[in-house]
PDB file as gemmi writes it, atoms N, CA and C in Angstrom:
CRYST1    1.000    1.000    1.000  90.00  90.00  90.00 P 1                      
ATOM      1  N   UNK A   1       8.016  22.467 -17.708  1.00  0.00           N  
ATOM      2  CA  UNK A   1       7.676  21.074 -17.487  1.00  0.00           C  
ATOM      3  C   UNK A   1       7.487  20.387 -18.834  1.00  0.00           C  
ATOM      4  N   UNK A   2       8.070  19.230 -18.975  1.00  0.00           N  
ATOM      5  CA  UNK A   2       7.939  18.454 -20.208  1.00  0.00           C  
ATOM      6  C   UNK A   2       6.505  17.958 -20.325  1.00  0.00           C  
ATOM      7  N   UNK A   3       5.898  18.015 -21.533  1.00  0.00           N  
ATOM      8  CA  UNK A   3       4.493  17.632 -21.666  1.00  0.00           C  
ATOM      9  C   UNK A   3       4.226  16.153 -21.415  1.00  0.00           C  
ATOM     10  N   UNK A   4       5.234  15.299 -21.540  1.00  0.00           N  
ATOM     11  CA  UNK A   4       5.058  13.878 -21.255  1.00  0.00           C  
ATOM     12  C   UNK A   4       5.967  13.543 -20.081  1.00  0.00           C  
ATOM     13  N   UNK A   5       5.377  13.052 -19.016  1.00  0.00           N  
ATOM     14  CA  UNK A   5       6.183  12.765 -17.841  1.00  0.00           C  
ATOM     15  C   UNK A   5       5.593  11.571 -17.109  1.00  0.00           C  
ATOM     16  N   UNK A   6       6.390  11.016 -16.228  1.00  0.00           N  
ATOM     17  CA  UNK A   6       5.929   9.972 -15.334  1.00  0.00           C  
ATOM     18  C   UNK A   6       6.409  10.327 -13.941  1.00  0.00           C  
ATOM     19  N   UNK A   7       5.511  10.305 -12.993  1.00  0.00           N  
ATOM     20  CA  UNK A   7       5.860  10.593 -11.614  1.00  0.00           C  
ATOM     21  C   UNK A   7       6.428   9.319 -10.987  1.00  0.00           C  
ATOM     22  N   UNK A   8       7.555   9.370 -10.298  1.00  0.00           N  
ATOM     23  CA  UNK A   8       8.186   8.155  -9.806  1.00  0.00           C  
ATOM     24  C   UNK A   8       7.427   7.441  -8.697  1.00  0.00           C  
ATOM     25  N   UNK A   9       6.696   8.137  -7.866  1.00  0.00           N  
ATOM     26  CA  UNK A   9       6.038   7.511  -6.724  1.00  0.00           C  
ATOM     27  C   UNK A   9       4.659   6.953  -7.092  1.00  0.00           C  
ATOM     28  N   UNK A  10       4.618   6.059  -8.047  1.00  0.00           N  
ATOM     29  CA  UNK A  10       3.350   5.506  -8.517  1.00  0.00           C  
ATOM     30  C   UNK A  10       2.723   4.605  -7.458  1.00  0.00           C  
ATOM     31  N   UNK A  11       1.429   4.658  -7.346  1.00  0.00           N  
ATOM     32  CA  UNK A  11       0.654   3.904  -6.373  1.00  0.00           C  
ATOM     33  C   UNK A  11       0.323   2.515  -6.904  1.00  0.00           C  
ATOM     34  N   UNK A  12      -0.070   1.621  -6.003  1.00  0.00           N  
ATOM     35  CA  UNK A  12      -0.526   0.293  -6.406  1.00  0.00           C  
ATOM     36  C   UNK A  12      -2.045   0.246  -6.533  1.00  0.00           C  
ATOM     37  N   UNK A  13      -2.718   1.351  -6.325  1.00  0.00           N  
ATOM     38  CA  UNK A  13      -4.179   1.424  -6.465  1.00  0.00           C  
ATOM     39  C   UNK A  13      -4.562   1.248  -7.930  1.00  0.00           C  
ATOM     40  N   UNK A  14      -5.845   0.982  -8.199  1.00  0.00           N  
ATOM     41  CA  UNK A  14      -6.282   0.837  -9.596  1.00  0.00           C  
ATOM     42  C   UNK A  14      -5.909   2.062 -10.435  1.00  0.00           C  
ATOM     43  N   UNK A  15      -5.440   1.798 -11.636  1.00  0.00           N  
ATOM     44  CA  UNK A  15      -5.114   2.870 -12.573  1.00  0.00           C  
ATOM     45  C   UNK A  15      -6.371   3.271 -13.323  1.00  0.00           C  
ATOM     46  N   UNK A  16      -6.612   4.561 -13.383  1.00  0.00           N  
ATOM     47  CA  UNK A  16      -7.726   5.122 -14.133  1.00  0.00           C  
ATOM     48  C   UNK A  16      -7.148   6.014 -15.216  1.00  0.00           C  
ATOM     49  N   UNK A  17      -7.903   6.193 -16.295  1.00  0.00           N  
ATOM     50  CA  UNK A  17      -7.421   6.948 -17.447  1.00  0.00           C  
ATOM     51  C   UNK A  17      -8.396   8.051 -17.819  1.00  0.00           C  
ATOM     52  N   UNK A  18      -7.849   9.109 -18.393  1.00  0.00           N  
ATOM     53  CA  UNK A  18      -8.674  10.182 -18.946  1.00  0.00           C  
ATOM     54  C   UNK A  18      -8.056  10.621 -20.267  1.00  0.00           C  
ATOM     55  N   UNK A  19      -8.886  10.790 -21.272  1.00  0.00           N  
ATOM     56  CA  UNK A  19      -8.462  11.225 -22.606  1.00  0.00           C  
ATOM     57  C   UNK A  19      -8.637  12.738 -22.677  1.00  0.00           C  
ATOM     58  N   UNK A  20      -7.605  13.423 -23.163  1.00  0.00           N  
ATOM     59  CA  UNK A  20      -7.616  14.886 -23.156  1.00  0.00           C  
ATOM     60  C   UNK A  20      -6.853  15.401 -24.374  1.00  0.00           C  
ATOM     61  N   UNK A  21      -7.232  16.575 -24.847  1.00  0.00           N  
ATOM     62  CA  UNK A  21      -6.488  17.205 -25.943  1.00  0.00           C  
ATOM     63  C   UNK A  21      -5.234  17.871 -25.371  1.00  0.00           C  
ATOM     64  N   UNK A  22      -4.192  18.017 -26.185  1.00  0.00           N  
ATOM     65  CA  UNK A  22      -2.991  18.713 -25.712  1.00  0.00           C  
ATOM     66  C   UNK A  22      -3.292  20.144 -25.252  1.00  0.00           C  
ATOM     67  N   UNK A  23      -4.193  20.809 -25.944  1.00  0.00           N  
ATOM     68  CA  UNK A  23      -4.547  22.189 -25.564  1.00  0.00           C  
ATOM     69  C   UNK A  23      -5.200  22.226 -24.188  1.00  0.00           C  
ATOM     70  N   UNK A  24      -6.123  21.310 -23.944  1.00  0.00           N  
ATOM     71  CA  UNK A  24      -6.779  21.270 -22.632  1.00  0.00           C  
ATOM     72  C   UNK A  24      -5.782  20.931 -21.528  1.00  0.00           C  
ATOM     73  N   UNK A  25      -4.832  20.049 -21.831  1.00  0.00           N  
ATOM     74  CA  UNK A  25      -3.825  19.704 -20.828  1.00  0.00           C  
ATOM     75  C   UNK A  25      -2.933  20.906 -20.528  1.00  0.00           C  
ATOM     76  N   UNK A  26      -2.514  21.645 -21.554  1.00  0.00           N  
ATOM     77  CA  UNK A  26      -1.689  22.835 -21.325  1.00  0.00           C  
ATOM     78  C   UNK A  26      -2.436  23.865 -20.478  1.00  0.00           C  
ATOM     79  N   UNK A  27      -3.724  24.054 -20.753  1.00  0.00           N  
ATOM     80  CA  UNK A  27      -4.534  24.977 -19.947  1.00  0.00           C  
ATOM     81  C   UNK A  27      -4.641  24.494 -18.506  1.00  0.00           C  
ATOM     82  N   UNK A  28      -4.807  23.192 -18.319  1.00  0.00           N  
ATOM     83  CA  UNK A  28      -4.889  22.634 -16.969  1.00  0.00           C  
ATOM     84  C   UNK A  28      -3.584  22.873 -16.211  1.00  0.00           C  
ATOM     85  N   UNK A  29      -2.454  22.707 -16.897  1.00  0.00           N  
ATOM     86  CA  UNK A  29      -1.167  22.947 -16.245  1.00  0.00           C  
ATOM     87  C   UNK A  29      -1.042  24.395 -15.781  1.00  0.00           C  
ATOM     88  N   UNK A  30      -1.531  25.327 -16.579  1.00  0.00           N  
ATOM     89  CA  UNK A  30      -1.480  26.744 -16.198  1.00  0.00           C  
ATOM     90  C   UNK A  30      -2.345  27.019 -14.975  1.00  0.00           C  
ATOM     91  N   UNK A  31      -3.505  26.344 -14.908  1.00  0.00           N  
ATOM     92  CA  UNK A  31      -4.452  26.557 -13.809  1.00  0.00           C  
ATOM     93  C   UNK A  31      -4.138  25.705 -12.575  1.00  0.00           C  
ATOM     94  N   UNK A  32      -3.432  24.605 -12.787  1.00  0.00           N  
ATOM     95  CA  UNK A  32      -3.155  23.690 -11.685  1.00  0.00           C  
ATOM     96  C   UNK A  32      -4.239  22.645 -11.484  1.00  0.00           C  
ATOM     97  N   UNK A  33      -5.307  22.754 -12.262  1.00  0.00           N  
ATOM     98  CA  UNK A  33      -6.378  21.755 -12.190  1.00  0.00           C  
ATOM     99  C   UNK A  33      -7.116  21.709 -13.522  1.00  0.00           C  
ATOM    100  N   UNK A  34      -7.852  20.632 -13.682  1.00  0.00           N  
ATOM    101  CA  UNK A  34      -8.594  20.388 -14.919  1.00  0.00           C  
ATOM    102  C   UNK A  34     -10.066  20.262 -14.569  1.00  0.00           C  
ATOM    103  N   UNK A  35     -10.868  21.148 -15.124  1.00  0.00           N  
ATOM    104  CA  UNK A  35     -12.316  21.147 -14.906  1.00  0.00           C  
ATOM    105  C   UNK A  35     -12.990  21.328 -16.267  1.00  0.00           C  
ATOM    106  N   UNK A  36     -13.147  20.235 -17.026  1.00  0.00           N  
ATOM    107  CA  UNK A  36     -13.717  20.330 -18.375  1.00  0.00           C  
ATOM    108  C   UNK A  36     -15.196  20.692 -18.341  1.00  0.00           C  
ATOM    109  N   UNK A  37     -15.754  21.094 -19.478  1.00  0.00           N  
ATOM    110  CA  UNK A  37     -17.180  21.454 -19.532  1.00  0.00           C  
ATOM    111  C   UNK A  37     -18.111  20.356 -19.014  1.00  0.00           C  
ATOM    112  N   UNK A  38     -17.744  19.085 -19.187  1.00  0.00           N  
ATOM    113  CA  UNK A  38     -18.622  18.007 -18.706  1.00  0.00           C  
ATOM    114  C   UNK A  38     -18.771  18.041 -17.189  1.00  0.00           C  
ATOM    115  N   UNK A  39     -17.805  18.593 -16.474  1.00  0.00           N  
ATOM    116  CA  UNK A  39     -17.918  18.687 -15.020  1.00  0.00           C  
ATOM    117  C   UNK A  39     -19.073  19.595 -14.631  1.00  0.00           C  
ATOM    118  N   UNK A  40     -19.205  20.724 -15.314  1.00  0.00           N  
ATOM    119  CA  UNK A  40     -20.334  21.622 -15.043  1.00  0.00           C  
ATOM    120  C   UNK A  40     -21.635  21.065 -15.611  1.00  0.00           C  
ATOM    121  N   UNK A  41     -21.566  20.508 -16.806  1.00  0.00           N  
ATOM    122  CA  UNK A  41     -22.759  20.019 -17.496  1.00  0.00           C  
ATOM    123  C   UNK A  41     -23.327  18.747 -16.856  1.00  0.00           C  
ATOM    124  N   UNK A  42     -22.457  17.789 -16.549  1.00  0.00           N  
ATOM    125  CA  UNK A  42     -22.906  16.489 -16.048  1.00  0.00           C  
ATOM    126  C   UNK A  42     -22.583  16.273 -14.575  1.00  0.00           C  
ATOM    127  N   UNK A  43     -21.715  17.103 -14.036  1.00  0.00           N  
ATOM    128  CA  UNK A  43     -21.360  16.984 -12.630  1.00  0.00           C  
ATOM    129  C   UNK A  43     -20.146  16.117 -12.353  1.00  0.00           C  
ATOM    130  N   UNK A  44     -19.515  15.577 -13.397  1.00  0.00           N  
ATOM    131  CA  UNK A  44     -18.356  14.711 -13.198  1.00  0.00           C  
ATOM    132  C   UNK A  44     -17.455  14.716 -14.426  1.00  0.00           C  
ATOM    133  N   UNK A  45     -16.237  14.200 -14.222  1.00  0.00           N  
ATOM    134  CA  UNK A  45     -15.272  14.001 -15.300  1.00  0.00           C  
ATOM    135  C   UNK A  45     -15.286  12.521 -15.652  1.00  0.00           C  
ATOM    136  N   UNK A  46     -15.385  12.230 -16.934  1.00  0.00           N  
ATOM    137  CA  UNK A  46     -15.391  10.846 -17.412  1.00  0.00           C  
ATOM    138  C   UNK A  46     -13.990  10.247 -17.326  1.00  0.00           C  
ATOM    139  N   UNK A  47     -13.893   9.093 -16.699  1.00  0.00           N  
ATOM    140  CA  UNK A  47     -12.657   8.326 -16.645  1.00  0.00           C  
ATOM    141  C   UNK A  47     -12.947   6.935 -17.186  1.00  0.00           C  
ATOM    142  N   UNK A  48     -11.918   6.150 -17.359  1.00  0.00           N  
ATOM    143  CA  UNK A  48     -12.109   4.747 -17.738  1.00  0.00           C  
ATOM    144  C   UNK A  48     -10.958   3.932 -17.176  1.00  0.00           C  
ATOM    145  N   UNK A  49     -11.113   2.633 -17.224  1.00  0.00           N  
ATOM    146  CA  UNK A  49     -10.039   1.724 -16.841  1.00  0.00           C  
ATOM    147  C   UNK A  49      -9.228   1.389 -18.089  1.00  0.00           C  
ATOM    148  N   UNK A  50      -8.050   0.814 -17.928  1.00  0.00           N  
ATOM    149  CA  UNK A  50      -7.298   0.387 -19.115  1.00  0.00           C  
ATOM    150  C   UNK A  50      -8.093  -0.587 -19.981  1.00  0.00           C  
ATOM    151  N   UNK A  51      -8.900  -1.430 -19.354  1.00  0.00           N  
ATOM    152  CA  UNK A  51      -9.707  -2.396 -20.104  1.00  0.00           C  
ATOM    153  C   UNK A  51     -10.831  -1.728 -20.896  1.00  0.00           C  
ATOM    154  N   UNK A  52     -11.276  -0.570 -20.484  1.00  0.00           N  
ATOM    155  CA  UNK A  52     -12.360   0.154 -21.156  1.00  0.00           C  
ATOM    156  C   UNK A  52     -11.855   1.132 -22.212  1.00  0.00           C  
ATOM    157  N   UNK A  53     -10.554   1.366 -22.272  1.00  0.00           N  
ATOM    158  CA  UNK A  53      -9.996   2.419 -23.123  1.00  0.00           C  
ATOM    159  C   UNK A  53     -10.348   2.256 -24.593  1.00  0.00           C  
ATOM    160  N   UNK A  54     -10.148   1.091 -25.166  1.00  0.00           N  
ATOM    161  CA  UNK A  54     -10.411   0.932 -26.605  1.00  0.00           C  
ATOM    162  C   UNK A  54     -11.883   1.166 -26.920  1.00  0.00           C  
ATOM    163  N   UNK A  55     -12.780   0.713 -26.055  1.00  0.00           N  
ATOM    164  CA  UNK A  55     -14.217   0.945 -26.244  1.00  0.00           C  
ATOM    165  C   UNK A  55     -14.511   2.444 -26.257  1.00  0.00           C  
ATOM    166  N   UNK A  56     -13.966   3.174 -25.287  1.00  0.00           N  
ATOM    167  CA  UNK A  56     -14.205   4.621 -25.183  1.00  0.00           C  
ATOM    168  C   UNK A  56     -13.641   5.345 -26.403  1.00  0.00           C  
ATOM    169  N   UNK A  57     -12.441   4.994 -26.825  1.00  0.00           N  
ATOM    170  CA  UNK A  57     -11.843   5.646 -27.995  1.00  0.00           C  
ATOM    171  C   UNK A  57     -12.667   5.396 -29.253  1.00  0.00           C  
ATOM    172  N   UNK A  58     -13.101   4.163 -29.449  1.00  0.00           N  
ATOM    173  CA  UNK A  58     -13.897   3.850 -30.645  1.00  0.00           C  
ATOM    174  C   UNK A  58     -15.259   4.535 -30.614  1.00  0.00           C  
ATOM    175  N   UNK A  59     -15.870   4.632 -29.450  1.00  0.00           N  
ATOM    176  CA  UNK A  59     -17.208   5.213 -29.335  1.00  0.00           C  
ATOM    177  C   UNK A  59     -17.193   6.742 -29.396  1.00  0.00           C  
ATOM    178  N   UNK A  60     -16.287   7.364 -28.661  1.00  0.00           N  
ATOM    179  CA  UNK A  60     -16.326   8.823 -28.493  1.00  0.00           C  
ATOM    180  C   UNK A  60     -15.272   9.600 -29.280  1.00  0.00           C  
ATOM    181  N   UNK A  61     -14.205   8.934 -29.717  1.00  0.00           N  
ATOM    182  CA  UNK A  61     -13.108   9.627 -30.402  1.00  0.00           C  
ATOM    183  C   UNK A  61     -12.677   8.878 -31.662  1.00  0.00           C  
ATOM    184  N   UNK A  62     -13.602   8.417 -32.488  1.00  0.00           N  
ATOM    185  CA  UNK A  62     -13.217   7.541 -33.602  1.00  0.00           C  
ATOM    186  C   UNK A  62     -12.277   8.189 -34.619  1.00  0.00           C  
ATOM    187  N   UNK A  63     -12.400   9.475 -34.852  1.00  0.00           N  
ATOM    188  CA  UNK A  63     -11.608  10.134 -35.894  1.00  0.00           C  
ATOM    189  C   UNK A  63     -10.670  11.198 -35.340  1.00  0.00           C  
ATOM    190  N   UNK A  64     -10.446  11.213 -34.040  1.00  0.00           N  
ATOM    191  CA  UNK A  64      -9.597  12.236 -33.443  1.00  0.00           C  
ATOM    192  C   UNK A  64      -8.189  11.706 -33.236  1.00  0.00           C  
ATOM    193  N   UNK A  65      -7.234  12.456 -33.734  1.00  0.00           N  
ATOM    194  CA  UNK A  65      -5.824  12.127 -33.544  1.00  0.00           C  
ATOM    195  C   UNK A  65      -5.195  13.163 -32.622  1.00  0.00           C  
ATOM    196  N   UNK A  66      -4.011  12.867 -32.146  1.00  0.00           N  
ATOM    197  CA  UNK A  66      -3.265  13.827 -31.338  1.00  0.00           C  
ATOM    198  C   UNK A  66      -3.738  13.945 -29.905  1.00  0.00           C  
ATOM    199  N   UNK A  67      -4.503  12.987 -29.424  1.00  0.00           N  
ATOM    200  CA  UNK A  67      -5.007  13.038 -28.053  1.00  0.00           C  
ATOM    201  C   UNK A  67      -3.955  12.538 -27.071  1.00  0.00           C  
ATOM    202  N   UNK A  68      -4.109  12.949 -25.822  1.00  0.00           N  
ATOM    203  CA  UNK A  68      -3.235  12.488 -24.748  1.00  0.00           C  
ATOM    204  C   UNK A  68      -4.021  11.604 -23.795  1.00  0.00           C  
ATOM    205  N   UNK A  69      -3.293  10.750 -23.107  1.00  0.00           N  
ATOM    206  CA  UNK A  69      -3.890   9.855 -22.130  1.00  0.00           C  
ATOM    207  C   UNK A  69      -3.263  10.139 -20.771  1.00  0.00           C  
ATOM    208  N   UNK A  70      -4.096  10.551 -19.822  1.00  0.00           N  
ATOM    209  CA  UNK A  70      -3.642  10.785 -18.456  1.00  0.00           C  
ATOM    210  C   UNK A  70      -3.870   9.518 -17.652  1.00  0.00           C  
ATOM    211  N   UNK A  71      -2.879   9.104 -16.886  1.00  0.00           N  
ATOM    212  CA  UNK A  71      -3.024   7.972 -15.970  1.00  0.00           C  
ATOM    213  C   UNK A  71      -3.116   8.514 -14.551  1.00  0.00           C  
ATOM    214  N   UNK A  72      -4.060   7.972 -13.805  1.00  0.00           N  
ATOM    215  CA  UNK A  72      -4.335   8.429 -12.445  1.00  0.00           C  
ATOM    216  C   UNK A  72      -4.415   7.230 -11.515  1.00  0.00           C  
ATOM    217  N   UNK A  73      -4.112   7.443 -10.254  1.00  0.00           N  
ATOM    218  CA  UNK A  73      -4.323   6.414  -9.243  1.00  0.00           C  
ATOM    219  C   UNK A  73      -5.616   6.729  -8.509  1.00  0.00           C  
ATOM    220  N   UNK A  74      -6.469   5.747  -8.357  1.00  0.00           N  
ATOM    221  CA  UNK A  74      -7.736   5.958  -7.651  1.00  0.00           C  
ATOM    222  C   UNK A  74      -7.491   6.470  -6.232  1.00  0.00           C  
ATOM    223  N   UNK A  75      -6.385   6.087  -5.617  1.00  0.00           N  
ATOM    224  CA  UNK A  75      -6.084   6.521  -4.247  1.00  0.00           C  
ATOM    225  C   UNK A  75      -5.618   7.966  -4.158  1.00  0.00           C  
ATOM    226  N   UNK A  76      -5.155   8.541  -5.259  1.00  0.00           N  
ATOM    227  CA  UNK A  76      -4.593   9.895  -5.230  1.00  0.00           C  
ATOM    228  C   UNK A  76      -5.609  10.995  -5.505  1.00  0.00           C  
ATOM    229  N   UNK A  77      -6.818  10.646  -5.859  1.00  0.00           N  
ATOM    230  CA  UNK A  77      -7.801  11.648  -6.266  1.00  0.00           C  
ATOM    231  C   UNK A  77      -8.408  12.332  -5.050  1.00  0.00           C  
ATOM    232  N   UNK A  78      -8.512  13.660  -5.108  1.00  0.00           N  
ATOM    233  CA  UNK A  78      -9.068  14.402  -3.977  1.00  0.00           C  
ATOM    234  C   UNK A  78     -10.582  14.565  -4.078  1.00  0.00           C  
ATOM    235  N   UNK A  79     -11.132  14.459  -5.275  1.00  0.00           N  
ATOM    236  CA  UNK A  79     -12.588  14.560  -5.466  1.00  0.00           C  
ATOM    237  C   UNK A  79     -13.204  13.164  -5.343  1.00  0.00           C  
ATOM    238  N   UNK A  80     -14.494  13.094  -5.023  1.00  0.00           N  
ATOM    239  CA  UNK A  80     -15.161  11.788  -4.917  1.00  0.00           C  
ATOM    240  C   UNK A  80     -15.154  11.031  -6.243  1.00  0.00           C  
ATOM    241  N   UNK A  81     -14.939   9.733  -6.146  1.00  0.00           N  
ATOM    242  CA  UNK A  81     -14.933   8.838  -7.297  1.00  0.00           C  
ATOM    243  C   UNK A  81     -16.097   7.869  -7.149  1.00  0.00           C  
ATOM    244  N   UNK A  82     -16.906   7.762  -8.197  1.00  0.00           N  
ATOM    245  CA  UNK A  82     -18.036   6.824  -8.188  1.00  0.00           C  
ATOM    246  C   UNK A  82     -17.971   5.960  -9.438  1.00  0.00           C  
ATOM    247  N   UNK A  83     -18.344   4.700  -9.283  1.00  0.00           N  
ATOM    248  CA  UNK A  83     -18.414   3.759 -10.403  1.00  0.00           C  
ATOM    249  C   UNK A  83     -19.869   3.650 -10.800  1.00  0.00           C  
ATOM    250  N   UNK A  84     -20.174   4.035 -12.047  1.00  0.00           N  
ATOM    251  CA  UNK A  84     -21.565   4.099 -12.488  1.00  0.00           C  
ATOM    252  C   UNK A  84     -21.718   3.508 -13.887  1.00  0.00           C  
ATOM    253  N   UNK A  85     -22.873   2.910 -14.128  1.00  0.00           N  
ATOM    254  CA  UNK A  85     -23.175   2.359 -15.450  1.00  0.00           C  
ATOM    255  C   UNK A  85     -23.551   3.506 -16.375  1.00  0.00           C  
ATOM    256  N   UNK A  86     -22.826   3.636 -17.486  1.00  0.00           N  
ATOM    257  CA  UNK A  86     -23.156   4.665 -18.481  1.00  0.00           C  
ATOM    258  C   UNK A  86     -23.532   4.064 -19.814  1.00  0.00           C  
ATOM    259  N   UNK A  87     -23.035   2.887 -20.093  1.00  0.00           N  
ATOM    260  CA  UNK A  87     -23.297   2.223 -21.369  1.00  0.00           C  
ATOM    261  C   UNK A  87     -23.883   0.842 -21.088  1.00  0.00           C  
ATOM    262  N   UNK A  88     -24.996   0.509 -21.757  1.00  0.00           N  
ATOM    263  CA  UNK A  88     -25.555  -0.831 -21.564  1.00  0.00           C  
ATOM    264  C   UNK A  88     -24.530  -1.903 -21.952  1.00  0.00           C  
ATOM    265  N   UNK A  89     -24.581  -2.997 -21.259  1.00  0.00           N  
ATOM    266  CA  UNK A  89     -23.698  -4.138 -21.530  1.00  0.00           C  
ATOM    267  C   UNK A  89     -22.220  -3.827 -21.306  1.00  0.00           C  
ATOM    268  N   UNK A  90     -21.920  -2.790 -20.538  1.00  0.00           N  
ATOM    269  CA  UNK A  90     -20.535  -2.464 -20.190  1.00  0.00           C  
ATOM    270  C   UNK A  90     -20.416  -2.424 -18.669  1.00  0.00           C  
ATOM    271  N   UNK A  91     -19.240  -2.757 -18.151  1.00  0.00           N  
ATOM    272  CA  UNK A  91     -19.055  -2.620 -16.704  1.00  0.00           C  
ATOM    273  C   UNK A  91     -19.148  -1.152 -16.300  1.00  0.00           C  
ATOM    274  N   UNK A  92     -19.344  -0.872 -15.027  1.00  0.00           N  
ATOM    275  CA  UNK A  92     -19.428   0.528 -14.578  1.00  0.00           C  
ATOM    276  C   UNK A  92     -18.156   1.303 -14.924  1.00  0.00           C  
ATOM    277  N   UNK A  93     -18.353   2.577 -15.207  1.00  0.00           N  
ATOM    278  CA  UNK A  93     -17.242   3.476 -15.515  1.00  0.00           C  
ATOM    279  C   UNK A  93     -16.944   4.346 -14.299  1.00  0.00           C  
ATOM    280  N   UNK A  94     -15.674   4.696 -14.087  1.00  0.00           N  
ATOM    281  CA  UNK A  94     -15.334   5.614 -13.005  1.00  0.00           C  
ATOM    282  C   UNK A  94     -15.651   7.056 -13.406  1.00  0.00           C  
ATOM    283  N   UNK A  95     -16.289   7.775 -12.497  1.00  0.00           N  
ATOM    284  CA  UNK A  95     -16.618   9.187 -12.698  1.00  0.00           C  
ATOM    285  C   UNK A  95     -16.039   9.976 -11.531  1.00  0.00           C  
ATOM    286  N   UNK A  96     -15.330  11.049 -11.838  1.00  0.00           N  
ATOM    287  CA  UNK A  96     -14.722  11.905 -10.828  1.00  0.00           C  
ATOM    288  C   UNK A  96     -15.617  13.116 -10.607  1.00  0.00           C  
ATOM    289  N   UNK A  97     -16.158  13.248  -9.407  1.00  0.00           N  
ATOM    290  CA  UNK A  97     -17.105  14.310  -9.083  1.00  0.00           C  
ATOM    291  C   UNK A  97     -16.390  15.530  -8.510  1.00  0.00           C  
ATOM    292  N   UNK A  98     -15.560  16.133  -9.316  1.00  0.00           N  
ATOM    293  CA  UNK A  98     -14.828  17.333  -8.946  1.00  0.00           C  
ATOM    294  C   UNK A  98     -13.672  17.523  -9.904  1.00  0.00           C  
ATOM    295  N   UNK A  99     -12.986  18.639  -9.761  1.00  0.00           N  
ATOM    296  CA  UNK A  99     -11.853  18.944 -10.637  1.00  0.00           C  
ATOM    297  C   UNK A  99     -10.695  17.991 -10.358  1.00  0.00           C  
ATOM    298  N   UNK A 100      -9.898  17.774 -11.375  1.00  0.00           N  
ATOM    299  CA  UNK A 100      -8.700  16.948 -11.268  1.00  0.00           C  
ATOM    300  C   UNK A 100      -7.497  17.867 -11.112  1.00  0.00           C  
ATOM    301  N   UNK A 101      -6.785  17.727 -10.012  1.00  0.00           N  
ATOM    302  CA  UNK A 101      -5.555  18.500  -9.828  1.00  0.00           C  
ATOM    303  C   UNK A 101      -4.461  17.913 -10.709  1.00  0.00           C  
ATOM    304  N   UNK A 102      -3.691  18.763 -11.346  1.00  0.00           N  
ATOM    305  CA  UNK A 102      -2.651  18.274 -12.259  1.00  0.00           C  
ATOM    306  C   UNK A 102      -1.563  17.499 -11.522  1.00  0.00           C  
ATOM    307  N   UNK A 103      -1.353  17.780 -10.245  1.00  0.00           N  
ATOM    308  CA  UNK A 103      -0.339  17.028  -9.497  1.00  0.00           C  
ATOM    309  C   UNK A 103      -0.807  15.617  -9.140  1.00  0.00           C  
ATOM    310  N   UNK A 104      -2.050  15.283  -9.452  1.00  0.00           N  
ATOM    311  CA  UNK A 104      -2.565  13.934  -9.214  1.00  0.00           C  
ATOM    312  C   UNK A 104      -2.379  13.026 -10.433  1.00  0.00           C  
ATOM    313  N   UNK A 105      -1.868  13.570 -11.514  1.00  0.00           N  
ATOM    314  CA  UNK A 105      -1.649  12.793 -12.736  1.00  0.00           C  
ATOM    315  C   UNK A 105      -0.326  12.039 -12.608  1.00  0.00           C  
ATOM    316  N   UNK A 106      -0.395  10.714 -12.751  1.00  0.00           N  
ATOM    317  CA  UNK A 106       0.803   9.877 -12.627  1.00  0.00           C  
ATOM    318  C   UNK A 106       1.661   9.909 -13.876  1.00  0.00           C  
ATOM    319  N   UNK A 107       1.012   9.854 -15.045  1.00  0.00           N  
ATOM    320  CA  UNK A 107       1.766   9.875 -16.294  1.00  0.00           C  
ATOM    321  C   UNK A 107       0.896  10.418 -17.412  1.00  0.00           C  
ATOM    322  N   UNK A 108       1.572  10.861 -18.455  1.00  0.00           N  
ATOM    323  CA  UNK A 108       0.913  11.435 -19.629  1.00  0.00           C  
ATOM    324  C   UNK A 108       1.619  10.859 -20.844  1.00  0.00           C  
ATOM    325  N   UNK A 109       0.826  10.403 -21.798  1.00  0.00           N  
ATOM    326  CA  UNK A 109       1.414   9.904 -23.039  1.00  0.00           C  
ATOM    327  C   UNK A 109       0.420  10.101 -24.167  1.00  0.00           C  
ATOM    328  N   UNK A 110       0.900  10.075 -25.403  1.00  0.00           N  
ATOM    329  CA  UNK A 110      -0.023  10.175 -26.535  1.00  0.00           C  
ATOM    330  C   UNK A 110      -0.878   8.913 -26.652  1.00  0.00           C  
ATOM    331  N   UNK A 111      -2.104   9.084 -27.106  1.00  0.00           N  
ATOM    332  CA  UNK A 111      -2.946   7.942 -27.469  1.00  0.00           C  
ATOM    333  C   UNK A 111      -2.351   7.348 -28.741  1.00  0.00           C  
ATOM    334  N   UNK A 112      -2.195   6.040 -28.768  1.00  0.00           N  
ATOM    335  CA  UNK A 112      -1.591   5.367 -29.919  1.00  0.00           C  
ATOM    336  C   UNK A 112      -2.641   4.569 -30.685  1.00  0.00           C  
ATOM    337  N   UNK A 113      -2.345   4.199 -31.921  1.00  0.00           N  
ATOM    338  CA  UNK A 113      -3.278   3.343 -32.662  1.00  0.00           C  
ATOM    339  C   UNK A 113      -3.565   2.027 -31.931  1.00  0.00           C  
ATOM    340  N   UNK A 114      -2.593   1.500 -31.208  1.00  0.00           N  
ATOM    341  CA  UNK A 114      -2.791   0.255 -30.471  1.00  0.00           C  
ATOM    342  C   UNK A 114      -3.825   0.410 -29.359  1.00  0.00           C  
ATOM    343  N   UNK A 115      -3.983   1.620 -28.829  1.00  0.00           N  
ATOM    344  CA  UNK A 115      -4.986   1.858 -27.787  1.00  0.00           C  
ATOM    345  C   UNK A 115      -6.399   1.674 -28.313  1.00  0.00           C  
ATOM    346  N   UNK A 116      -6.575   1.798 -29.618  1.00  0.00           N  
ATOM    347  CA  UNK A 116      -7.907   1.728 -30.222  1.00  0.00           C  
ATOM    348  C   UNK A 116      -8.328   0.298 -30.567  1.00  0.00           C  
ATOM    349  N   UNK A 117      -7.431  -0.646 -30.419  1.00  0.00           N  
ATOM    350  CA  UNK A 117      -7.720  -2.035 -30.813  1.00  0.00           C  
ATOM    351  C   UNK A 117      -8.372  -2.788 -29.673  1.00  0.00           C  
TER     352      UNK A 117                                                      
END                                                                             
């Protein structure tokens, strides 16, 4: 499977994003699902909307290069999705309360410098 792909049957539901390292994505592909340490530690996987992406990158990944961006449809997720306030003065963030199946990922692309603006 090519590491960057787009699934043709994209949904019209809200697009959600997750930032991931290439190594973590390769491991998820081998397992068929993605369950990062934050899922066990905090009980959920951090997601964001396209509008929240630059804020998240600047706050949590300021000096990290080589990251990937997973695009997801809110309608395709099998685990519960909750919108919760995590940062003051920011709209609620989407949190996925369970593992992410790799077949639920709509597209994968590298994080670009433009994503950080």
